[in-house]
C-alpha positions, 0 to 999 in steps of 0.5 A: 104684622102677621099675613091676616092682620094685613088683611084687617086693614085692606078693606077701608081701602078697599070699600073707598075704591069702591067708592071712587070706581062707581062715582069716577065711572058714573063721572065718566059714563055719559061721555062712553053711552054707558051707563053708570054704575050701582054700588055693589057693581063698583064692588064686584068690579074692585074685588075683581082686580084686586083678585087678578092685581094681587097675585101680579103685585105678590110675584114682583116683590117677591112675596111668593113662593111655591 
C-alpha cells in the first residue's frame, strides 16, 4: 500500500483514540480535581501527541531518510 492510502486507514483510529481519551480523562479528572475535557479538546491533544510520536516511530522503524 502506498503512503497516501495508509493515511486514510489511520483516520478512524484518530477519531476512536480521541473518543477514548475523552472518556478516560473524564473518568480520572475528578480524582485530580481538574475539569473534564470536550471531544474537540481531546482531538487537539490527540493530534499533538500523534505529531510528536509519529516522527519518533518512523525513526525507530528506520523509515525516515533525508
